[in-house]
C-alpha positions in Angstrom: 49.3 -52.9 -33.9 52.8 -53.2 -32.4 55.8 -55.2 -33.6 58.6 -53.5 -35.5 61.2 -56.3 -35.9 59.7 -58.3 -38.7 60.7 -61.1 -41.0 58.6 -63.5 -43.1 57.7 -64.8 -46.5 56.1 -62.5 -49.2 52.6 -63.8 -50.1 51.4 -60.9 -52.4 53.0 -57.9 -54.2 51.4 -54.9 -55.8 51.1 -54.3 -59.5 54.0 -51.8 -59.5 56.4 -53.9 -57.4 59.6 -54.9 -59.2 62.1 -55.4 -56.3 60.5 -58.4 -54.5 58.6 -61.5 -55.5 56.1 -63.8 -53.9 57.7 -66.6 -51.8 60.8 -64.4 -51.1 61.9 -64.7 -47.5 62.6 -61.2 -46.3 63.6 -59.0 -43.4 61.6 -55.8 -43.1 62.9 -52.3 -42.1 60.2 -50.9 -39.9 60.9 -47.3 -41.1 58.7 -46.6 -44.2 60.2 -43.4 -45.6 58.4 -41.2 -48.1 61.2 -41.6 -50.7 60.7 -38.0 -52.0 61.9 -35.5 -49.3 65.3 -34.0 -49.2 66.5 -36.4 -46.5 65.3 -39.4 -48.5 67.1 -38.0 -51.6 70.2 -37.7 -49.5 69.7 -41.4 -48.5 69.3 -40.2 -44.9 66.0 -42.0 -44.6 66.2 -42.3 -40.9 65.6 -38.5 -40.8 62.5 -38.6 -43.0 59.6 -36.6 -41.4 56.9 -37.6 -43.9 57.1 -41.4 -43.7 55.7 -43.8 -41.2 56.9 -46.6 -38.9 55.6 -50.1 -38.7 54.5 -51.0 -35.2 54.3 -47.4 -34.2 51.9 -45.4 -36.4 51.2 -48.2 -38.9 50.1 -51.8 -38.2 53.2 -53.8 -37.2 54.3 -57.4 -37.0 52.1 -58.7 -34.2 49.9 -60.2 -37.0 49.8 -62.9 -39.6 50.3 -60.3 -42.4 51.9 -56.9 -42.6 52.3 -54.5 -45.5 55.6 -52.8 -46.3 57.1 -50.7 -49.1 59.2 -52.7 -51.6 62.2 -50.4 -50.8 62.2 -51.5 -47.2 62.6 -55.3 -47.5 65.7 -57.3 -48.1 65.7 -60.9 -49.5 67.3 -63.6 -47.3 68.5 -67.0 -48.3 65.6 -69.5 -48.3 67.0 -71.4 -45.4 67.7 -68.4 -43.2 65.7 -68.7 -39.9 63.2 -65.9 -39.8 63.4 -65.9 -36.0 67.0 -64.9 -36.2 66.3 -62.5 -39.1 63.6 -60.5 -37.4 65.8 -58.8 -34.8 68.1 -57.6 -37.6 65.5 -55.2 -38.7 66.0 -52.9 -35.7 68.2 -54.4 -33.0 70.9 -55.5 -35.4 70.8 -52.5 -37.6 70.7 -50.2 -34.6 73.8 -51.9 -33.2 75.6 -51.6 -36.5 74.8 -47.9 -36.9 76.0 -47.2 -33.3 79.2 -49.1 -33.5 80.3 -48.7 -37.1 78.4 -45.9 -38.9 78.6 -43.4 -36.1 81.1 -44.9 -33.7 83.6 -45.8 -36.4 85.0 -48.6 -34.3 88.2 -50.1 -35.8 91.0 -52.5 -34.9 92.5 -52.1 -31.4 89.8 -49.6 -30.3 88.2 -50.1 -26.9 84.4 -50.2 -27.3 82.3 -50.0 -24.2 78.8 -51.3 -24.5 76.5 -50.0 -21.7 73.5 -52.2 -21.5 74.0 -55.7 -22.8 70.4 -56.6 -23.6 69.3 -57.6 -27.1 70.8 -54.6 -29.0 73.9 -54.5 -26.8 74.7 -58.2 -27.5 74.6 -57.5 -31.2 76.8 -54.5 -30.7 79.4 -56.6 -29.0 79.5 -59.0 -31.9 79.8 -56.2 -34.4 82.6 -54.5 -32.5 84.5 -57.8 -32.5 84.0 -58.0 -36.3 85.7 -54.6 -36.4 88.6 -56.2 -34.4 88.0 -54.0 -31.4 88.3 -54.9 -27.8 85.0 -54.9 -26.0 83.9 -54.1 -22.5 80.2 -54.9 -21.5 78.5 -53.0 -18.7 75.2 -54.2 -17.1 73.7 -54.4 -13.7 72.3 -57.9 -14.4 74.6 -60.9 -13.8 72.9 -62.9 -16.5 73.3 -60.1 -19.0 77.0 -59.9 -18.2 77.4 -63.6 -18.8 75.6 -63.3 -22.1 78.0 -60.4 -23.0 81.0 -62.6 -22.5 79.4 -65.4 -24.5 78.7 -62.9 -27.3 82.4 -62.0 -27.5 83.1 -59.3 -24.9 86.6 -59.4 -23.4 85.1 -58.5 -20.1 81.7 -57.6 -18.6 81.3 -55.8 -15.3 78.6 -53.9 -13.3 78.6 -50.1 -13.5 80.6 -49.7 -10.3 83.6 -51.5 -11.9 83.4 -50.0 -15.4 85.9 -47.1 -14.8 88.6 -49.3 -13.3 88.2 -52.0 -15.9 88.1 -49.5 -18.9 91.3 -47.9 -17.5 93.0 -51.2 -17.3 91.9 -52.4 -20.7 93.0 -49.1 -22.3 96.2 -48.6 -20.5 94.8 -45.4 -19.0 93.9 -43.9 -22.4 90.1 -44.3 -22.0 87.6 -45.7 -24.4 87.5 -44.9 -28.1 83.7 -45.7 -28.4 81.1 -45.8 -25.7 77.5 -46.8 -26.7 74.7 -46.2 -24.2 71.7 -48.5 -24.8 70.1 -47.6 -21.5 69.5 -43.9 -21.6 69.4 -42.8 -17.9 71.2 -39.9 -16.5 73.4 -42.4 -14.6 74.4 -44.4 -17.7 75.0 -41.3 -19.8 77.2 -39.8 -17.1 79.1 -43.0 -16.7 79.5 -43.3 -20.5 81.0 -39.8 -20.9 83.4 -40.4 -18.0 84.9 -43.4 -19.8 85.8 -41.5 -23.0 89.4 -41.0 -23.9 90.9 -38.4 -26.2 89.1 -38.5 -29.6 86.4 -40.7 -28.1 82.9 -41.0 -29.5 79.9 -41.4 -27.3 76.8 -42.8 -29.1 73.6 -42.5 -27.1 70.9 -44.8 -28.5 68.2 -45.1 -25.9 65.9 -42.1 -25.3 65.8 -40.7 -21.8 63.9 -37.9 -20.1 66.3 -37.0 -17.2 68.4 -33.8 -17.5 72.1 -34.5 -18.1 74.9 -32.0 -17.4 77.1 -31.5 -20.5 79.6 -28.6 -20.8 81.4 -27.3 -23.8 84.6 -28.6 -22.1 83.2 -32.1 -22.2 83.4 -31.9 -26.0 86.3 -29.6 -26.7 88.8 -31.2 -24.2 90.3 -34.0 -26.0 88.2 -33.6 -29.2 85.4 -35.8 -28.0 82.1 -36.3 -29.9 78.6 -37.0 -28.8 76.6 -38.6 -31.7 72.9 -39.4 -31.2 71.8 -42.5 -33.0 68.4 -41.8 -34.5 67.0 -45.0 -36.0 68.8 -46.6 -39.0 68.9 -46.7 -42.8 68.5 -49.5 -45.3 72.3 -49.2 -45.8 72.8 -50.1 -42.1 70.4 -53.0 -42.5 72.0 -54.3 -45.6 75.4 -54.4 -44.0 73.9 -56.0 -40.9 72.2 -58.7 -42.9 75.5 -59.4 -44.8 77.2 -60.0 -41.4 74.4 -62.4 -40.4 74.5 -64.3 -43.7 78.3 -64.8 -43.2 77.8 -66.1 -39.7 79.6 -63.3 -38.0 76.5 -61.9 -36.3 73.9 -64.0 -34.6 71.2 -62.2 -32.7 70.7 -63.7 -29.2 67.1 -65.1 -29.2 66.4 -66.7 -25.9 62.7 -67.2 -26.3 60.3 -68.2 -29.0 56.6 -68.2 -28.5 53.4 -68.3 -30.6 51.9 -64.9 -31.5 49.0 -65.7 -29.2 51.3 -65.5 -26.2 52.3 -61.9 -26.9 51.0 -60.5 -23.7 52.8 -63.0 -21.5 56.1 -62.5 -23.4 55.9 -58.8 -23.1 55.3 -59.2 -19.4 58.5 -61.3 -19.1 60.4 -58.7 -21.1 59.2 -55.8 -18.9 60.1 -57.9 -15.8 63.7 -58.4 -17.0 63.2 -62.1 -17.4 64.5 -62.2 -21.0 68.1 -61.9 -22.0 68.5 -60.9 -25.6 65.4 -61.0 -27.8 62.1 -62.9 -27.7 60.5 -63.8 -31.0 56.7 -64.2 -31.6 55.8 -66.6 -34.4 52.4 -66.5 -36.1 50.5 -69.6 -37.1 52.0 -71.3 -40.3 49.9 -71.0 -43.3 
């Protein structure tokens, strides 16, 4: 059962649960770590190899009910819209990890977001919270418009990215580039935009071979930092931004759960900007 961005109301808890209560409105982290391995003890739960993932190898959120560990849910204010909370569980937390936890974006940095879909639009908002300047890059005109609406200083097609980044940085290059697309072309573009000390954070998984030399890393002290899932710490900080009104996932479509196939077809066809949310029948 797919569906890994989940929010809802708790209807039942196990006998040993002490961190959540029935009727709590919660957002769910799809990663269900074992809680016992070395990585979990280090609080690097995104690297746990013994756990499972809702929507991947355990039943996910395309259902009226889903079961999750108590350590992977965070309570929300009762009036928080679950349709805006659900994307925080992966999209929002992924954007936070890429921009802040790994990218370490800060004031006056130039952050380039390659791919301004659902995750990219959250990344733009988070970069602005960090008081960074933001350049969005996307092939789709409607995605570029959404990027500017989300707070990007500029949004351009890939062919204009180098010239625009150079102008925005005064020739110094980007401090952080996040690649949410994962093709050889976007990775090559992303690394070409980095300035001295720049951090490239690939998020999307790609299969194409990519040329990288030691000089790409050593020259100018650049870093390539793979973003592999997220932790509850990332999610908690993301939720805090959303609760304060500084992050609002772009949800352009809401539909009943029964329309899942049609909505997925729209998503695959590039007809959805941001996120679509499926809502089960109210009980």
